[in-house]
PDB file with SEQRES, HELIX, SHEET and CRYST1 records, atoms N, CA, C and O in Angstrom:
SEQRES   1 A   87  MET PRO LYS ASN GLU TYR VAL LEU TYR ILE LEU GLU CYS          
SEQRES   2 A   87  GLY ASP GLY THR LEU TYR THR GLY ILE THR ASN ASN LEU          
SEQRES   3 A   87  GLU LYS ARG LEU LYS GLN HIS ARG ARG GLY SER GLY ALA          
SEQRES   4 A   87  LYS TYR THR ARG GLY ARG GLY PRO LEU THR LEU ARG TRP          
SEQRES   5 A   87  VAL GLU ARG GLY LEU SER ARG SER ARG ALA LEU SER ARG          
SEQRES   6 A   87  GLU ARG GLU ILE LYS LYS MET ASP ARG SER GLU LYS VAL          
SEQRES   7 A   87  ARG LEU ILE ARG LYS GLY GLU GLY GLY                          
HELIX    1 AA1 LEU A   26  ARG A   35  1                                  10    
HELIX    2 AA2 LYS A   40  THR A   42  5                                   3    
HELIX    3 AA3 ARG A   59  LYS A   71  1                                  13    
HELIX    4 AA4 ARG A   74  LYS A   83  1                                  10    
SHEET    1 AA1 3 LEU A  18  THR A  23  0                                        
SHEET    2 AA1 3 TYR A   6  GLU A  12 -1                                        
SHEET    3 AA1 3 THR A  49  LEU A  57 -1                                        
CRYST1    1.000    1.000    1.000  90.00  90.00  90.00 P 1           1          
ATOM      1  N   MET A   1     -15.373   5.685  -4.745  1.00  0.00           N  
ATOM      2  CA  MET A   1     -14.192   6.500  -5.011  1.00  0.00           C  
ATOM      3  C   MET A   1     -14.111   6.761  -6.516  1.00  0.00           C  
ATOM      4  O   MET A   1     -14.160   5.816  -7.303  1.00  0.00           O  
ATOM      5  N   PRO A   2     -13.988   8.019  -6.930  1.00  0.00           N  
ATOM      6  CA  PRO A   2     -13.870   8.341  -8.353  1.00  0.00           C  
ATOM      7  C   PRO A   2     -12.646   7.675  -8.985  1.00  0.00           C  
ATOM      8  O   PRO A   2     -11.619   7.502  -8.330  1.00  0.00           O  
ATOM      9  N   LYS A   3     -12.763   7.303 -10.264  1.00  0.00           N  
ATOM     10  CA  LYS A   3     -11.679   6.616 -10.977  1.00  0.00           C  
ATOM     11  C   LYS A   3     -10.391   7.425 -11.014  1.00  0.00           C  
ATOM     12  O   LYS A   3      -9.304   6.850 -11.081  1.00  0.00           O  
ATOM     13  N   ASN A   4     -10.496   8.759 -10.973  1.00  0.00           N  
ATOM     14  CA  ASN A   4      -9.297   9.592 -11.050  1.00  0.00           C  
ATOM     15  C   ASN A   4      -8.716   9.882  -9.665  1.00  0.00           C  
ATOM     16  O   ASN A   4      -7.775  10.665  -9.537  1.00  0.00           O  
ATOM     17  N   GLU A   5      -9.279   9.248  -8.625  1.00  0.00           N  
ATOM     18  CA  GLU A   5      -8.779   9.421  -7.268  1.00  0.00           C  
ATOM     19  C   GLU A   5      -8.018   8.160  -6.864  1.00  0.00           C  
ATOM     20  O   GLU A   5      -8.519   7.046  -7.011  1.00  0.00           O  
ATOM     21  N   TYR A   6      -6.817   8.348  -6.360  1.00  0.00           N  
ATOM     22  CA  TYR A   6      -5.954   7.215  -6.032  1.00  0.00           C  
ATOM     23  C   TYR A   6      -5.744   7.074  -4.535  1.00  0.00           C  
ATOM     24  O   TYR A   6      -5.898   8.019  -3.762  1.00  0.00           O  
ATOM     25  N   VAL A   7      -5.387   5.855  -4.162  1.00  0.00           N  
ATOM     26  CA  VAL A   7      -5.110   5.483  -2.779  1.00  0.00           C  
ATOM     27  C   VAL A   7      -3.694   4.928  -2.724  1.00  0.00           C  
ATOM     28  O   VAL A   7      -3.289   4.140  -3.579  1.00  0.00           O  
ATOM     29  N   LEU A   8      -2.958   5.342  -1.723  1.00  0.00           N  
ATOM     30  CA  LEU A   8      -1.633   4.801  -1.431  1.00  0.00           C  
ATOM     31  C   LEU A   8      -1.802   3.902  -0.218  1.00  0.00           C  
ATOM     32  O   LEU A   8      -2.467   4.286   0.744  1.00  0.00           O  
ATOM     33  N   TYR A   9      -1.214   2.716  -0.245  1.00  0.00           N  
ATOM     34  CA  TYR A   9      -1.435   1.782   0.858  1.00  0.00           C  
ATOM     35  C   TYR A   9      -0.158   1.024   1.208  1.00  0.00           C  
ATOM     36  O   TYR A   9       0.752   0.886   0.391  1.00  0.00           O  
ATOM     37  N   ILE A  10      -0.121   0.540   2.444  1.00  0.00           N  
ATOM     38  CA  ILE A  10       0.964  -0.322   2.905  1.00  0.00           C  
ATOM     39  C   ILE A  10       0.335  -1.601   3.436  1.00  0.00           C  
ATOM     40  O   ILE A  10      -0.562  -1.566   4.279  1.00  0.00           O  
ATOM     41  N   LEU A  11       0.824  -2.735   2.928  1.00  0.00           N  
ATOM     42  CA  LEU A  11       0.411  -4.048   3.402  1.00  0.00           C  
ATOM     43  C   LEU A  11       1.527  -4.646   4.242  1.00  0.00           C  
ATOM     44  O   LEU A  11       2.707  -4.451   3.951  1.00  0.00           O  
ATOM     45  N   GLU A  12       1.152  -5.370   5.277  1.00  0.00           N  
ATOM     46  CA  GLU A  12       2.125  -6.185   5.997  1.00  0.00           C  
ATOM     47  C   GLU A  12       1.925  -7.616   5.519  1.00  0.00           C  
ATOM     48  O   GLU A  12       0.818  -8.153   5.564  1.00  0.00           O  
ATOM     49  N   CYS A  13       3.008  -8.221   5.064  1.00  0.00           N  
ATOM     50  CA  CYS A  13       2.957  -9.590   4.569  1.00  0.00           C  
ATOM     51  C   CYS A  13       3.126 -10.564   5.733  1.00  0.00           C  
ATOM     52  O   CYS A  13       3.568 -10.182   6.816  1.00  0.00           O  
ATOM     53  N   GLY A  14       2.773 -11.815   5.496  1.00  0.00           N  
ATOM     54  CA  GLY A  14       2.870 -12.843   6.520  1.00  0.00           C  
ATOM     55  C   GLY A  14       4.273 -13.043   7.052  1.00  0.00           C  
ATOM     56  O   GLY A  14       4.452 -13.498   8.182  1.00  0.00           O  
ATOM     57  N   ASP A  15       5.280 -12.705   6.241  1.00  0.00           N  
ATOM     58  CA  ASP A  15       6.669 -12.844   6.692  1.00  0.00           C  
ATOM     59  C   ASP A  15       7.172 -11.594   7.410  1.00  0.00           C  
ATOM     60  O   ASP A  15       8.353 -11.495   7.742  1.00  0.00           O  
ATOM     61  N   GLY A  16       6.264 -10.634   7.649  1.00  0.00           N  
ATOM     62  CA  GLY A  16       6.629  -9.425   8.389  1.00  0.00           C  
ATOM     63  C   GLY A  16       7.133  -8.277   7.536  1.00  0.00           C  
ATOM     64  O   GLY A  16       7.360  -7.184   8.055  1.00  0.00           O  
ATOM     65  N   THR A  17       7.315  -8.496   6.237  1.00  0.00           N  
ATOM     66  CA  THR A  17       7.774  -7.418   5.367  1.00  0.00           C  
ATOM     67  C   THR A  17       6.611  -6.494   5.023  1.00  0.00           C  
ATOM     68  O   THR A  17       5.444  -6.849   5.185  1.00  0.00           O  
ATOM     69  N   LEU A  18       6.956  -5.303   4.545  1.00  0.00           N  
ATOM     70  CA  LEU A  18       5.953  -4.298   4.190  1.00  0.00           C  
ATOM     71  C   LEU A  18       5.981  -4.054   2.690  1.00  0.00           C  
ATOM     72  O   LEU A  18       7.052  -3.956   2.091  1.00  0.00           O  
ATOM     73  N   TYR A  19       4.810  -3.958   2.089  1.00  0.00           N  
ATOM     74  CA  TYR A  19       4.666  -3.691   0.666  1.00  0.00           C  
ATOM     75  C   TYR A  19       3.870  -2.407   0.490  1.00  0.00           C  
ATOM     76  O   TYR A  19       2.820  -2.233   1.109  1.00  0.00           O  
ATOM     77  N   THR A  20       4.366  -1.513  -0.346  1.00  0.00           N  
ATOM     78  CA  THR A  20       3.702  -0.236  -0.617  1.00  0.00           C  
ATOM     79  C   THR A  20       3.206  -0.221  -2.056  1.00  0.00           C  
ATOM     80  O   THR A  20       3.930  -0.621  -2.968  1.00  0.00           O  
ATOM     81  N   GLY A  21       1.972   0.239  -2.265  1.00  0.00           N  
ATOM     82  CA  GLY A  21       1.424   0.310  -3.608  1.00  0.00           C  
ATOM     83  C   GLY A  21       0.385   1.408  -3.735  1.00  0.00           C  
ATOM     84  O   GLY A  21       0.000   2.040  -2.751  1.00  0.00           O  
ATOM     85  N   ILE A  22      -0.066   1.626  -4.975  1.00  0.00           N  
ATOM     86  CA  ILE A  22      -1.138   2.590  -5.243  1.00  0.00           C  
ATOM     87  C   ILE A  22      -2.203   1.903  -6.087  1.00  0.00           C  
ATOM     88  O   ILE A  22      -1.931   0.924  -6.782  1.00  0.00           O  
ATOM     89  N   THR A  23      -3.418   2.434  -6.015  1.00  0.00           N  
ATOM     90  CA  THR A  23      -4.522   1.920  -6.814  1.00  0.00           C  
ATOM     91  C   THR A  23      -5.643   2.948  -6.851  1.00  0.00           C  
ATOM     92  O   THR A  23      -5.692   3.861  -6.026  1.00  0.00           O  
ATOM     93  N   ASN A  24      -6.541   2.791  -7.813  1.00  0.00           N  
ATOM     94  CA  ASN A  24      -7.749   3.617  -7.816  1.00  0.00           C  
ATOM     95  C   ASN A  24      -8.968   2.783  -7.407  1.00  0.00           C  
ATOM     96  O   ASN A  24     -10.103   3.254  -7.475  1.00  0.00           O  
ATOM     97  N   ASN A  25      -8.719   1.538  -6.981  1.00  0.00           N  
ATOM     98  CA  ASN A  25      -9.787   0.669  -6.477  1.00  0.00           C  
ATOM     99  C   ASN A  25      -9.181  -0.256  -5.420  1.00  0.00           C  
ATOM    100  O   ASN A  25      -8.732  -1.357  -5.737  1.00  0.00           O  
ATOM    101  N   LEU A  26      -9.172   0.190  -4.180  1.00  0.00           N  
ATOM    102  CA  LEU A  26      -8.485  -0.529  -3.107  1.00  0.00           C  
ATOM    103  C   LEU A  26      -9.075  -1.920  -2.869  1.00  0.00           C  
ATOM    104  O   LEU A  26      -8.327  -2.887  -2.723  1.00  0.00           O  
ATOM    105  N   GLU A  27     -10.385  -2.032  -2.827  1.00  0.00           N  
ATOM    106  CA  GLU A  27     -11.005  -3.328  -2.554  1.00  0.00           C  
ATOM    107  C   GLU A  27     -10.609  -4.359  -3.617  1.00  0.00           C  
ATOM    108  O   GLU A  27     -10.253  -5.491  -3.292  1.00  0.00           O  
ATOM    109  N   LYS A  28     -10.675  -3.955  -4.882  1.00  0.00           N  
ATOM    110  CA  LYS A  28     -10.302  -4.848  -5.982  1.00  0.00           C  
ATOM    111  C   LYS A  28      -8.826  -5.225  -5.894  1.00  0.00           C  
ATOM    112  O   LYS A  28      -8.464  -6.385  -6.091  1.00  0.00           O  
ATOM    113  N   ARG A  29      -7.985  -4.253  -5.600  1.00  0.00           N  
ATOM    114  CA  ARG A  29      -6.544  -4.511  -5.537  1.00  0.00           C  
ATOM    115  C   ARG A  29      -6.197  -5.457  -4.384  1.00  0.00           C  
ATOM    116  O   ARG A  29      -5.350  -6.337  -4.540  1.00  0.00           O  
ATOM    117  N   LEU A  30      -6.842  -5.282  -3.236  1.00  0.00           N  
ATOM    118  CA  LEU A  30      -6.591  -6.185  -2.110  1.00  0.00           C  
ATOM    119  C   LEU A  30      -6.991  -7.614  -2.464  1.00  0.00           C  
ATOM    120  O   LEU A  30      -6.287  -8.561  -2.113  1.00  0.00           O  
ATOM    121  N   LYS A  31      -8.117  -7.773  -3.158  1.00  0.00           N  
ATOM    122  CA  LYS A  31      -8.542  -9.112  -3.592  1.00  0.00           C  
ATOM    123  C   LYS A  31      -7.504  -9.721  -4.531  1.00  0.00           C  
ATOM    124  O   LYS A  31      -7.195 -10.909  -4.433  1.00  0.00           O  
ATOM    125  N   GLN A  32      -6.964  -8.904  -5.443  1.00  0.00           N  
ATOM    126  CA  GLN A  32      -5.936  -9.398  -6.363  1.00  0.00           C  
ATOM    127  C   GLN A  32      -4.710  -9.871  -5.588  1.00  0.00           C  
ATOM    128  O   GLN A  32      -4.190 -10.957  -5.846  1.00  0.00           O  
ATOM    129  N   HIS A  33      -4.252  -9.062  -4.642  1.00  0.00           N  
ATOM    130  CA  HIS A  33      -3.094  -9.452  -3.836  1.00  0.00           C  
ATOM    131  C   HIS A  33      -3.367 -10.773  -3.120  1.00  0.00           C  
ATOM    132  O   HIS A  33      -2.525 -11.671  -3.122  1.00  0.00           O  
ATOM    133  N   ARG A  34      -4.527 -10.887  -2.517  1.00  0.00           N  
ATOM    134  CA  ARG A  34      -4.845 -12.078  -1.711  1.00  0.00           C  
ATOM    135  C   ARG A  34      -5.045 -13.327  -2.567  1.00  0.00           C  
ATOM    136  O   ARG A  34      -4.819 -14.441  -2.095  1.00  0.00           O  
ATOM    137  N   ARG A  35      -5.465 -13.153  -3.818  1.00  0.00           N  
ATOM    138  CA  ARG A  35      -5.618 -14.280  -4.752  1.00  0.00           C  
ATOM    139  C   ARG A  35      -4.280 -14.701  -5.347  1.00  0.00           C  
ATOM    140  O   ARG A  35      -4.171 -15.770  -5.946  1.00  0.00           O  
ATOM    141  N   GLY A  36      -3.264 -13.861  -5.181  1.00  0.00           N  
ATOM    142  CA  GLY A  36      -1.971 -14.161  -5.784  1.00  0.00           C  
ATOM    143  C   GLY A  36      -1.815 -13.586  -7.175  1.00  0.00           C  
ATOM    144  O   GLY A  36      -0.857 -13.912  -7.877  1.00  0.00           O  
ATOM    145  N   SER A  37      -2.753 -12.726  -7.589  1.00  0.00           N  
ATOM    146  CA  SER A  37      -2.663 -12.123  -8.919  1.00  0.00           C  
ATOM    147  C   SER A  37      -2.300 -10.638  -8.834  1.00  0.00           C  
ATOM    148  O   SER A  37      -2.432  -9.903  -9.813  1.00  0.00           O  
ATOM    149  N   GLY A  38      -1.844 -10.206  -7.661  1.00  0.00           N  
ATOM    150  CA  GLY A  38      -1.387  -8.825  -7.480  1.00  0.00           C  
ATOM    151  C   GLY A  38       0.096  -8.751  -7.805  1.00  0.00           C  
ATOM    152  O   GLY A  38       0.576  -9.451  -8.696  1.00  0.00           O  
ATOM    153  N   ALA A  39       0.803  -7.926  -7.100  1.00  0.00           N  
ATOM    154  CA  ALA A  39       2.241  -7.752  -7.320  1.00  0.00           C  
ATOM    155  C   ALA A  39       2.997  -9.054  -7.061  1.00  0.00           C  
ATOM    156  O   ALA A  39       2.641  -9.818  -6.163  1.00  0.00           O  
ATOM    157  N   LYS A  40       4.035  -9.300  -7.845  1.00  0.00           N  
ATOM    158  CA  LYS A  40       4.853 -10.498  -7.651  1.00  0.00           C  
ATOM    159  C   LYS A  40       5.392 -10.573  -6.226  1.00  0.00           C  
ATOM    160  O   LYS A  40       5.497 -11.657  -5.654  1.00  0.00           O  
ATOM    161  N   TYR A  41       5.731  -9.428  -5.661  1.00  0.00           N  
ATOM    162  CA  TYR A  41       6.324  -9.404  -4.321  1.00  0.00           C  
ATOM    163  C   TYR A  41       5.414 -10.043  -3.283  1.00  0.00           C  
ATOM    164  O   TYR A  41       5.894 -10.751  -2.398  1.00  0.00           O  
ATOM    165  N   THR A  42       4.117  -9.809  -3.373  1.00  0.00           N  
ATOM    166  CA  THR A  42       3.199 -10.293  -2.338  1.00  0.00           C  
ATOM    167  C   THR A  42       2.782 -11.753  -2.537  1.00  0.00           C  
ATOM    168  O   THR A  42       2.213 -12.358  -1.628  1.00  0.00           O  
ATOM    169  N   ARG A  43       3.054 -12.321  -3.701  1.00  0.00           N  
ATOM    170  CA  ARG A  43       2.666 -13.717  -3.964  1.00  0.00           C  
ATOM    171  C   ARG A  43       3.429 -14.647  -3.031  1.00  0.00           C  
ATOM    172  O   ARG A  43       4.655 -14.583  -2.935  1.00  0.00           O  
ATOM    173  N   GLY A  44       2.697 -15.500  -2.356  1.00  0.00           N  
ATOM    174  CA  GLY A  44       3.322 -16.464  -1.459  1.00  0.00           C  
ATOM    175  C   GLY A  44       3.778 -15.876  -0.138  1.00  0.00           C  
ATOM    176  O   GLY A  44       4.449 -16.554   0.641  1.00  0.00           O  
ATOM    177  N   ARG A  45       3.426 -14.624   0.128  1.00  0.00           N  
ATOM    178  CA  ARG A  45       3.837 -13.978   1.376  1.00  0.00           C  
ATOM    179  C   ARG A  45       2.649 -13.714   2.299  1.00  0.00           C  
ATOM    180  O   ARG A  45       2.750 -12.899   3.216  1.00  0.00           O  
ATOM    181  N   GLY A  46       1.538 -14.385   2.069  1.00  0.00           N  
ATOM    182  CA  GLY A  46       0.344 -14.164   2.878  1.00  0.00           C  
ATOM    183  C   GLY A  46       0.480 -14.760   4.262  1.00  0.00           C  
ATOM    184  O   GLY A  46       1.424 -15.506   4.525  1.00  0.00           O  
ATOM    185  N   PRO A  47      -0.442 -14.445   5.148  1.00  0.00           N  
ATOM    186  CA  PRO A  47      -1.584 -13.566   4.910  1.00  0.00           C  
ATOM    187  C   PRO A  47      -1.165 -12.101   4.835  1.00  0.00           C  
ATOM    188  O   PRO A  47      -0.155 -11.701   5.415  1.00  0.00           O  
ATOM    189  N   LEU A  48      -1.947 -11.318   4.122  1.00  0.00           N  
ATOM    190  CA  LEU A  48      -1.667  -9.897   3.936  1.00  0.00           C  
ATOM    191  C   LEU A  48      -2.627  -9.073   4.783  1.00  0.00           C  
ATOM    192  O   LEU A  48      -3.828  -9.341   4.823  1.00  0.00           O  
ATOM    193  N   THR A  49      -2.081  -8.068   5.458  1.00  0.00           N  
ATOM    194  CA  THR A  49      -2.887  -7.204   6.319  1.00  0.00           C  
ATOM    195  C   THR A  49      -2.694  -5.758   5.900  1.00  0.00           C  
ATOM    196  O   THR A  49      -1.563  -5.279   5.815  1.00  0.00           O  
ATOM    197  N   LEU A  50      -3.787  -5.061   5.640  1.00  0.00           N  
ATOM    198  CA  LEU A  50      -3.726  -3.639   5.307  1.00  0.00           C  
ATOM    199  C   LEU A  50      -3.363  -2.875   6.573  1.00  0.00           C  
ATOM    200  O   LEU A  50      -4.081  -2.950   7.570  1.00  0.00           O  
ATOM    201  N   ARG A  51      -2.248  -2.135   6.542  1.00  0.00           N  
ATOM    202  CA  ARG A  51      -1.766  -1.429   7.722  1.00  0.00           C  
ATOM    203  C   ARG A  51      -1.909   0.084   7.652  1.00  0.00           C  
ATOM    204  O   ARG A  51      -1.972   0.744   8.689  1.00  0.00           O  
ATOM    205  N   TRP A  52      -1.964   0.650   6.434  1.00  0.00           N  
ATOM    206  CA  TRP A  52      -1.950   2.111   6.317  1.00  0.00           C  
ATOM    207  C   TRP A  52      -2.545   2.509   4.980  1.00  0.00           C  
ATOM    208  O   TRP A  52      -2.322   1.837   3.973  1.00  0.00           O  
ATOM    209  N   VAL A  53      -3.302   3.599   4.964  1.00  0.00           N  
ATOM    210  CA  VAL A  53      -3.942   4.087   3.739  1.00  0.00           C  
ATOM    211  C   VAL A  53      -3.891   5.607   3.713  1.00  0.00           C  
ATOM    212  O   VAL A  53      -4.105   6.263   4.733  1.00  0.00           O  
ATOM    213  N   GLU A  54      -3.606   6.157   2.548  1.00  0.00           N  
ATOM    214  CA  GLU A  54      -3.716   7.598   2.305  1.00  0.00           C  
ATOM    215  C   GLU A  54      -4.619   7.755   1.089  1.00  0.00           C  
ATOM    216  O   GLU A  54      -4.282   7.285   0.002  1.00  0.00           O  
ATOM    217  N   ARG A  55      -5.748   8.404   1.260  1.00  0.00           N  
ATOM    218  CA  ARG A  55      -6.776   8.491   0.212  1.00  0.00           C  
ATOM    219  C   ARG A  55      -6.830   9.875  -0.441  1.00  0.00           C  
ATOM    220  O   ARG A  55      -6.259  10.846   0.055  1.00  0.00           O  
ATOM    221  N   GLY A  56      -7.537   9.926  -1.570  1.00  0.00           N  
ATOM    222  CA  GLY A  56      -7.848  11.192  -2.213  1.00  0.00           C  
ATOM    223  C   GLY A  56      -6.699  11.831  -2.961  1.00  0.00           C  
ATOM    224  O   GLY A  56      -6.619  13.057  -3.046  1.00  0.00           O  
ATOM    225  N   LEU A  57      -5.806  11.019  -3.506  1.00  0.00           N  
ATOM    226  CA  LEU A  57      -4.631  11.539  -4.207  1.00  0.00           C  
ATOM    227  C   LEU A  57      -4.829  11.503  -5.718  1.00  0.00           C  
ATOM    228  O   LEU A  57      -5.530  10.639  -6.244  1.00  0.00           O  
ATOM    229  N   SER A  58      -4.208  12.446  -6.402  1.00  0.00           N  
ATOM    230  CA  SER A  58      -4.138  12.360  -7.859  1.00  0.00           C  
ATOM    231  C   SER A  58      -3.137  11.248  -8.188  1.00  0.00           C  
ATOM    232  O   SER A  58      -2.354  10.843  -7.330  1.00  0.00           O  
ATOM    233  N   ARG A  59      -3.162  10.764  -9.412  1.00  0.00           N  
ATOM    234  CA  ARG A  59      -2.230   9.696  -9.796  1.00  0.00           C  
ATOM    235  C   ARG A  59      -0.788  10.155  -9.627  1.00  0.00           C  
ATOM    236  O   ARG A  59       0.039   9.409  -9.104  1.00  0.00           O  
ATOM    237  N   SER A  60      -0.477  11.365 -10.060  1.00  0.00           N  
ATOM    238  CA  SER A  60       0.905  11.849  -9.967  1.00  0.00           C  
ATOM    239  C   SER A  60       1.343  12.002  -8.513  1.00  0.00           C  
ATOM    240  O   SER A  60       2.480  11.676  -8.172  1.00  0.00           O  
ATOM    241  N   ARG A  61       0.454  12.493  -7.656  1.00  0.00           N  
ATOM    242  CA  ARG A  61       0.792  12.634  -6.229  1.00  0.00           C  
ATOM    243  C   ARG A  61       0.954  11.261  -5.575  1.00  0.00           C  
ATOM    244  O   ARG A  61       1.847  11.069  -4.750  1.00  0.00           O  
ATOM    245  N   ALA A  62       0.101  10.314  -5.938  1.00  0.00           N  
ATOM    246  CA  ALA A  62       0.211   8.959  -5.385  1.00  0.00           C  
ATOM    247  C   ALA A  62       1.540   8.320  -5.782  1.00  0.00           C  
ATOM    248  O   ALA A  62       2.196   7.688  -4.955  1.00  0.00           O  
ATOM    249  N   LEU A  63       1.936   8.482  -7.038  1.00  0.00           N  
ATOM    250  CA  LEU A  63       3.218   7.932  -7.491  1.00  0.00           C  
ATOM    251  C   LEU A  63       4.391   8.584  -6.763  1.00  0.00           C  
ATOM    252  O   LEU A  63       5.350   7.913  -6.385  1.00  0.00           O  
ATOM    253  N   SER A  64       4.303   9.891  -6.573  1.00  0.00           N  
ATOM    254  CA  SER A  64       5.354  10.626  -5.865  1.00  0.00           C  
ATOM    255  C   SER A  64       5.474  10.155  -4.416  1.00  0.00           C  
ATOM    256  O   SER A  64       6.575   9.895  -3.929  1.00  0.00           O  
ATOM    257  N   ARG A  65       4.332  10.048  -3.731  1.00  0.00           N  
ATOM    258  CA  ARG A  65       4.327   9.578  -2.330  1.00  0.00           C  
ATOM    259  C   ARG A  65       4.806   8.129  -2.242  1.00  0.00           C  
ATOM    260  O   ARG A  65       5.512   7.763  -1.303  1.00  0.00           O  
ATOM    261  N   GLU A  66       4.422   7.310  -3.216  1.00  0.00           N  
ATOM    262  CA  GLU A  66       4.871   5.913  -3.225  1.00  0.00           C  
ATOM    263  C   GLU A  66       6.397   5.857  -3.285  1.00  0.00           C  
ATOM    264  O   GLU A  66       7.021   5.079  -2.564  1.00  0.00           O  
ATOM    265  N   ARG A  67       6.992   6.677  -4.140  1.00  0.00           N  
ATOM    266  CA  ARG A  67       8.459   6.724  -4.232  1.00  0.00           C  
ATOM    267  C   ARG A  67       9.074   7.150  -2.909  1.00  0.00           C  
ATOM    268  O   ARG A  67      10.059   6.566  -2.458  1.00  0.00           O  
ATOM    269  N   GLU A  68       8.483   8.184  -2.280  1.00  0.00           N  
ATOM    270  CA  GLU A  68       8.982   8.658  -0.980  1.00  0.00           C  
ATOM    271  C   GLU A  68       8.973   7.532   0.049  1.00  0.00           C  
ATOM    272  O   GLU A  68       9.956   7.320   0.759  1.00  0.00           O  
ATOM    273  N   ILE A  69       7.868   6.822   0.122  1.00  0.00           N  
ATOM    274  CA  ILE A  69       7.729   5.771   1.131  1.00  0.00           C  
ATOM    275  C   ILE A  69       8.632   4.585   0.818  1.00  0.00           C  
ATOM    276  O   ILE A  69       9.214   3.997   1.729  1.00  0.00           O  
ATOM    277  N   LYS A  70       8.755   4.230  -0.443  1.00  0.00           N  
ATOM    278  CA  LYS A  70       9.618   3.103  -0.806  1.00  0.00           C  
ATOM    279  C   LYS A  70      11.088   3.394  -0.503  1.00  0.00           C  
ATOM    280  O   LYS A  70      11.878   2.466  -0.323  1.00  0.00           O  
ATOM    281  N   LYS A  71      11.455   4.661  -0.448  1.00  0.00           N  
ATOM    282  CA  LYS A  71      12.831   5.035  -0.094  1.00  0.00           C  
ATOM    283  C   LYS A  71      13.080   4.969   1.409  1.00  0.00           C  
ATOM    284  O   LYS A  71      14.229   4.945   1.850  1.00  0.00           O  
ATOM    285  N   MET A  72      12.003   4.941   2.197  1.00  0.00           N  
ATOM    286  CA  MET A  72      12.145   4.885   3.655  1.00  0.00           C  
ATOM    287  C   MET A  72      12.664   3.513   4.081  1.00  0.00           C  
ATOM    288  O   MET A  72      12.407   2.508   3.418  1.00  0.00           O  
ATOM    289  N   ASP A  73      13.400   3.485   5.200  1.00  0.00           N  
ATOM    290  CA  ASP A  73      13.755   2.181   5.744  1.00  0.00           C  
ATOM    291  C   ASP A  73      12.569   1.662   6.558  1.00  0.00           C  
ATOM    292  O   ASP A  73      11.597   2.381   6.788  1.00  0.00           O  
ATOM    293  N   ARG A  74      12.664   0.424   6.982  1.00  0.00           N  
ATOM    294  CA  ARG A  74      11.542  -0.211   7.674  1.00  0.00           C  
ATOM    295  C   ARG A  74      11.102   0.570   8.909  1.00  0.00           C  
ATOM    296  O   ARG A  74       9.905   0.734   9.144  1.00  0.00           O  
ATOM    297  N   SER A  75      12.060   1.053   9.699  1.00  0.00           N  
ATOM    298  CA  SER A  75      11.698   1.762  10.935  1.00  0.00           C  
ATOM    299  C   SER A  75      10.901   3.032  10.636  1.00  0.00           C  
ATOM    300  O   SER A  75       9.994   3.382  11.390  1.00  0.00           O  
ATOM    301  N   GLU A  76      11.227   3.719   9.555  1.00  0.00           N  
ATOM    302  CA  GLU A  76      10.474   4.920   9.173  1.00  0.00           C  
ATOM    303  C   GLU A  76       9.052   4.556   8.744  1.00  0.00           C  
ATOM    304  O   GLU A  76       8.102   5.269   9.066  1.00  0.00           O  
ATOM    305  N   LYS A  77       8.910   3.451   8.021  1.00  0.00           N  
ATOM    306  CA  LYS A  77       7.580   3.004   7.599  1.00  0.00           C  
ATOM    307  C   LYS A  77       6.740   2.603   8.809  1.00  0.00           C  
ATOM    308  O   LYS A  77       5.550   2.911   8.872  1.00  0.00           O  
ATOM    309  N   VAL A  78       7.354   1.920   9.760  1.00  0.00           N  
ATOM    310  CA  VAL A  78       6.634   1.510  10.970  1.00  0.00           C  
ATOM    311  C   VAL A  78       6.177   2.744  11.745  1.00  0.00           C  
ATOM    312  O   VAL A  78       5.060   2.770  12.261  1.00  0.00           O  
ATOM    313  N   ARG A  79       7.028   3.762  11.831  1.00  0.00           N  
ATOM    314  CA  ARG A  79       6.633   5.019  12.499  1.00  0.00           C  
ATOM    315  C   ARG A  79       5.451   5.663  11.781  1.00  0.00           C  
ATOM    316  O   ARG A  79       4.513   6.136  12.422  1.00  0.00           O  
ATOM    317  N   LEU A  80       5.499   5.680  10.476  1.00  0.00           N  
ATOM    318  CA  LEU A  80       4.406   6.235   9.674  1.00  0.00           C  
ATOM    319  C   LEU A  80       3.097   5.497   9.980  1.00  0.00           C  
ATOM    320  O   LEU A  80       2.056   6.123  10.181  1.00  0.00           O  
ATOM    321  N   ILE A  81       3.161   4.182  10.013  1.00  0.00           N  
ATOM    322  CA  ILE A  81       1.976   3.366  10.308  1.00  0.00           C  
ATOM    323  C   ILE A  81       1.467   3.666  11.713  1.00  0.00           C  
ATOM    324  O   ILE A  81       0.266   3.847  11.913  1.00  0.00           O  
ATOM    325  N   ARG A  82       2.361   3.717  12.676  1.00  0.00           N  
ATOM    326  CA  ARG A  82       1.961   3.963  14.072  1.00  0.00           C  
ATOM    327  C   ARG A  82       1.349   5.341  14.263  1.00  0.00           C  
ATOM    328  O   ARG A  82       0.400   5.506  15.029  1.00  0.00           O  
ATOM    329  N   LYS A  83       1.895   6.331  13.564  1.00  0.00           N  
ATOM    330  CA  LYS A  83       1.359   7.690  13.674  1.00  0.00           C  
ATOM    331  C   LYS A  83       0.005   7.799  12.988  1.00  0.00           C  
ATOM    332  O   LYS A  83      -0.771   8.714  13.266  1.00  0.00           O  
ATOM    333  N   GLY A  84      -0.270   6.865  12.099  1.00  0.00           N  
ATOM    334  CA  GLY A  84      -1.558   6.875  11.415  1.00  0.00           C  
ATOM    335  C   GLY A  84      -1.680   7.976  10.386  1.00  0.00           C  
ATOM    336  O   GLY A  84      -2.789   8.381  10.038  1.00  0.00           O  
ATOM    337  N   GLU A  85      -0.543   8.469   9.888  1.00  0.00           N  
ATOM    338  CA  GLU A  85      -0.600   9.504   8.860  1.00  0.00           C  
ATOM    339  C   GLU A  85      -1.182   8.897   7.605  1.00  0.00           C  
ATOM    340  O   GLU A  85      -0.789   7.805   7.193  1.00  0.00           O  
ATOM    341  N   GLY A  86      -2.079   9.571   7.021  1.00  0.00           N  
ATOM    342  CA  GLY A  86      -2.774   9.075   5.844  1.00  0.00           C  
ATOM    343  C   GLY A  86      -4.252   9.289   6.060  1.00  0.00           C  
ATOM    344  O   GLY A  86      -4.677   9.708   7.137  1.00  0.00           O  
ATOM    345  N   GLY A  87      -5.037   9.002   5.040  1.00  0.00           N  
ATOM    346  CA  GLY A  87      -6.467   9.248   5.135  1.00  0.00           C  
ATOM    347  C   GLY A  87      -7.149   8.081   5.664  1.00  0.00           C  
ATOM    348  O   GLY A  87      -8.370   8.096   5.819  1.00  0.00           O  
TER     349      GLY A  87                                                      
END                                                                             
């Protein structure tokens, strides 16, 4: 994946909560989350499961979509995951 191409993702934490983030290196970011060196929110909430991905975004579009998704309530996020919208 090119460095200027971003991925938007949703993780399900071990406590059932959902975490939304962006990165330009998904594999590296998932390792960081799982090691406990990712976002503070995901620390201590493992195991973490990747539930949804949207690929091929510019940084600005990824940030915009991240804001949209973070504003959604849980039921809307679950619908998004079930529909499989994303790349």
